[in-house]
FIGUFI-696602 format. One record per residue (C-alpha): residue number from 1; residue in three letters; x, y, z. Coordinates in Angstrom, 2 decimals. Layout:
FIGUFI-696602
R:NUM:ALA:X:Y:Z
...
//
This chain:
FIGUFI-696602
R:1:MET:190.83:-132.68:-73.31
R:2:LYS:189.79:-134.47:-70.11
R:3:LYS:190.85:-138.05:-69.45
R:4:TYR:188.66:-140.63:-67.75
R:5:LEU:189.23:-144.18:-66.65
R:6:ILE:186.71:-146.84:-67.59
R:7:LEU:186.83:-149.97:-65.44
R:8:THR:185.41:-153.20:-66.73
R:9:PHE:184.77:-155.97:-64.21
R:10:LEU:184.90:-159.58:-65.33
R:11:VAL:182.62:-161.58:-63.07
R:12:GLY:183.07:-165.29:-62.62
R:13:VAL:181.40:-167.92:-60.49
R:14:PHE:183.28:-166.74:-57.41
R:15:GLY:182.86:-163.00:-57.90
R:16:VAL:185.11:-160.43:-59.52
R:17:THR:188.10:-162.19:-61.07
R:18:SER:189.88:-159.25:-62.66
R:19:VAL:189.61:-155.57:-63.38
R:20:LEU:190.68:-154.12:-66.70
R:21:GLY:191.48:-150.42:-66.85
R:22:GLN:191.37:-148.45:-70.07
R:23:GLY:192.10:-144.74:-70.50
R:24:PHE:189.44:-142.79:-72.37
R:25:GLU:189.44:-139.27:-73.74
R:26:PHE:186.41:-137.32:-74.89
R:27:PRO:187.19:-136.51:-78.51
R:28:ASP:187.03:-132.78:-79.22
R:29:ASP:185.17:-133.35:-82.51
R:30:ARG:182.38:-135.63:-81.25
R:31:GLU:178.82:-134.85:-82.15
R:32:ASP:176.65:-134.57:-79.05
R:33:ASP:173.63:-132.63:-80.34
R:34:GLY:175.40:-129.38:-79.43
R:35:ASP:173.82:-129.48:-75.96
R:36:ARG:176.83:-128.62:-73.85
R:37:ASP:176.60:-125.83:-71.30
R:38:GLY:180.36:-125.20:-71.31
R:39:SER:180.99:-126.97:-68.03
R:40:THR:179.18:-130.27:-68.57
R:41:SER:179.13:-132.67:-71.52
R:42:VAL:178.14:-136.26:-72.15
R:43:PHE:179.48:-139.01:-74.40
R:44:LEU:177.59:-142.28:-75.02
R:45:THR:179.41:-145.57:-75.51
R:46:GLY:177.99:-148.83:-76.85
R:47:SER:177.43:-150.82:-80.03
R:48:THR:176.19:-149.13:-83.18
R:49:GLN:175.74:-152.41:-85.13
R:50:VAL:173.53:-155.04:-83.45
R:51:ASN:171.25:-157.94:-84.38
R:52:ALA:167.56:-158.13:-83.51
R:53:GLY:167.31:-159.95:-80.18
R:54:ASP:170.71:-158.74:-78.93
R:55:ILE:170.95:-157.23:-75.47
R:56:ASP:173.47:-154.39:-75.19
R:57:THR:174.45:-151.90:-72.50
R:58:TYR:175.14:-148.21:-73.22
R:59:TYR:177.07:-145.95:-70.83
R:60:ALA:176.83:-142.18:-70.38
R:61:LEU:180.24:-140.68:-69.61
R:62:VAL:179.60:-137.27:-68.09
R:63:SER:182.37:-134.69:-67.70
R:64:GLY:182.22:-131.46:-65.76
R:65:SER:179.61:-130.67:-63.14
R:66:GLY:177.04:-133.20:-61.97
R:67:VAL:173.68:-133.88:-63.56
R:68:SER:170.15:-134.59:-62.35
R:69:GLY:166.85:-135.58:-63.94
R:70:VAL:168.47:-138.24:-66.13
R:71:ASN:166.19:-139.67:-68.83
R:72:TRP:166.93:-142.51:-71.26
R:73:ARG:164.84:-142.93:-74.41
R:74:VAL:165.19:-145.82:-76.88
R:75:THR:163.69:-146.44:-80.32
R:76:GLY:163.81:-149.83:-82.04
R:77:GLY:164.28:-151.67:-78.76
R:78:THR:163.05:-152.18:-75.21
R:79:ILE:164.79:-150.92:-72.08
R:80:THR:165.44:-153.88:-69.76
R:81:PHE:167.46:-151.96:-67.14
R:82:GLN:168.38:-148.34:-66.55
R:83:ALA:170.44:-146.38:-64.05
R:84:VAL:171.83:-142.87:-63.95
R:85:ASP:174.96:-143.84:-65.90
R:86:ARG:173.80:-146.75:-68.12
R:87:VAL:170.90:-148.40:-69.91
R:88:THR:170.48:-151.98:-71.14
R:89:VAL:168.45:-152.52:-74.32
R:90:ARG:166.98:-155.58:-76.07
R:91:TRP:166.99:-154.64:-79.75
R:92:ASN:163.94:-155.39:-81.91
R:93:SER:163.92:-153.46:-85.16
R:94:ASN:165.72:-150.94:-87.33
R:95:PRO:166.34:-148.04:-87.05
R:96:GLY:167.40:-147.86:-83.44
R:97:SER:168.67:-145.10:-81.20
R:98:VAL:169.62:-144.42:-77.61
R:99:ARG:169.09:-140.88:-76.25
R:100:TYR:170.37:-139.56:-72.93
R:101:THR:169.14:-136.28:-71.48
R:102:ALA:169.85:-134.65:-68.14
R:103:THR:170.04:-131.25:-66.50
R:104:SER:173.46:-129.99:-65.39
R:105:THR:173.99:-128.37:-62.01
R:106:THR:174.00:-125.02:-63.84
R:107:GLY:170.48:-125.75:-65.13
R:108:MET:171.37:-126.41:-68.77
R:109:LEU:170.21:-129.38:-70.84
R:110:VAL:172.89:-131.98:-71.57
R:111:ALA:171.99:-134.56:-74.24
R:112:GLN:173.37:-137.01:-76.76
R:113:THR:171.88:-139.55:-79.17
R:114:ARG:173.62:-142.71:-80.40
R:115:LEU:172.23:-144.17:-83.64
R:116:VAL:172.08:-147.97:-83.84
R:117:SER:171.64:-150.17:-86.91
R:118:VAL:169.56:-153.22:-86.00
R:119:ASN:170.05:-156.15:-88.38
R:120:ALA:167.22:-158.64:-88.86
R:121:VAL:168.17:-162.25:-88.15
R:122:ALA:166.74:-165.29:-89.91
R:123:PRO:164.74:-167.59:-87.63
R:124:ALA:166.14:-170.90:-86.44
R:125:VAL:165.60:-174.05:-88.49
R:126:PRO:162.38:-175.83:-87.36
R:127:SER:162.70:-178.92:-85.20
R:128:ILE:162.60:-182.28:-86.98
R:129:PRO:159.00:-183.36:-87.68
R:130:ILE:157.60:-186.64:-86.43
R:131:ILE:156.65:-189.19:-89.09
R:132:SER:153.99:-191.79:-88.35
R:133:SER:152.17:-194.35:-90.47
R:134:ASN:148.40:-194.35:-90.96
R:135:CYS:146.86:-197.02:-93.26
R:136:GLY:149.67:-196.88:-95.84
R:137:SER:150.06:-193.11:-95.67
R:138:ALA:152.83:-191.14:-93.96
R:139:VAL:151.64:-188.45:-91.58
R:140:ILE:154.33:-185.79:-91.02
R:141:THR:153.65:-183.68:-87.92
R:142:ARG:155.62:-180.56:-86.99
R:143:GLY:156.22:-179.05:-83.57
R:144:ILE:155.08:-175.64:-82.33
R:145:PRO:157.00:-172.64:-83.70
R:146:PRO:158.23:-169.86:-81.40
R:147:SER:156.24:-166.66:-81.04
R:148:GLY:156.56:-164.36:-84.06
R:149:VAL:157.53:-167.22:-86.40
R:150:THR:155.40:-169.40:-88.70
R:151:TRP:156.53:-172.77:-90.05
R:152:TYR:155.52:-173.58:-93.64
R:153:TRP:155.64:-176.85:-95.59
R:154:GLN:157.62:-176.55:-98.84
R:155:GLU:158.12:-178.78:-101.89
R:156:THR:161.74:-177.61:-102.33
R:157:ALA:164.47:-176.77:-99.82
R:158:THR:164.44:-173.14:-100.99
R:159:GLY:160.65:-172.77:-101.29
R:160:THR:158.97:-169.64:-99.94
R:161:SER:155.28:-170.51:-100.25
R:162:THR:153.07:-169.35:-97.39
R:163:SER:150.12:-171.48:-98.45
R:164:ASN:150.55:-174.40:-96.01
R:165:SER:151.30:-173.90:-92.33
R:166:ALA:149.18:-176.84:-91.15
R:167:SER:150.42:-178.79:-88.14
R:168:SER:150.69:-181.95:-90.29
R:169:VAL:150.65:-183.18:-93.87
R:170:THR:149.72:-186.66:-95.15
R:171:ARG:151.54:-188.26:-98.07
R:172:THR:151.03:-191.56:-99.90
R:173:SER:153.94:-191.29:-102.36
R:174:GLY:157.68:-190.74:-102.03
R:175:THR:157.48:-186.94:-102.33
R:176:THR:160.03:-185.07:-100.21
R:177:TYR:158.64:-182.30:-98.04
R:178:TYR:160.60:-179.54:-96.33
R:179:LEU:159.72:-177.40:-93.33
R:180:ARG:160.97:-173.81:-93.20
R:181:ALA:160.49:-171.05:-90.64
R:182:ARG:159.49:-167.50:-91.62
R:183:ASP:159.90:-164.51:-89.30
R:184:ASN:156.53:-162.74:-89.31
R:185:SER:158.11:-159.28:-88.85
R:186:SER:161.16:-159.31:-91.13
R:187:GLY:159.94:-161.89:-93.68
R:188:LEU:163.27:-163.70:-93.45
R:189:TRP:163.33:-167.48:-94.01
R:190:SER:165.33:-170.18:-92.24
R:191:ALA:167.14:-172.97:-94.01
R:192:ALA:165.10:-176.15:-94.51
//
């Protein structure tokens, strides 16, 4: 079993403030797609449980001979940065995966896939609407929802009707109205 040292740098306003060292061993029983050439292997590190919208970095720890032709492939997310030894991903949807492939100096394929569960997140509560008076009526006007989200007027705090997403509603009586956000992709609702 080979031992490696992973260094994590904590960066502050004035540069590197500390370095944390942690010993790491490649486990003998890891699953790495069986793509070892005997002299080179790879192990991927990084989160396996994330929320939609999270940005996470995954590292390829390569043992043995060097590699070339590194390729990162991601499903369920978007690559925001990549280098030979790491990739940064903004997660969008489930299921997710990160796959690393390279060619060892002996010409063999070295690869590993890390499966990632991407949890949908409810949208934020809508901003407080503006209430104005118009000839004895109350005009309630909402703001503009973020991309991928629709705001709906509801008659109860737990309502899930998608029938009224108008920018304003007019009321003449004391009826309470609620505004809830719905994620257009996941269908999840915010609180009112």
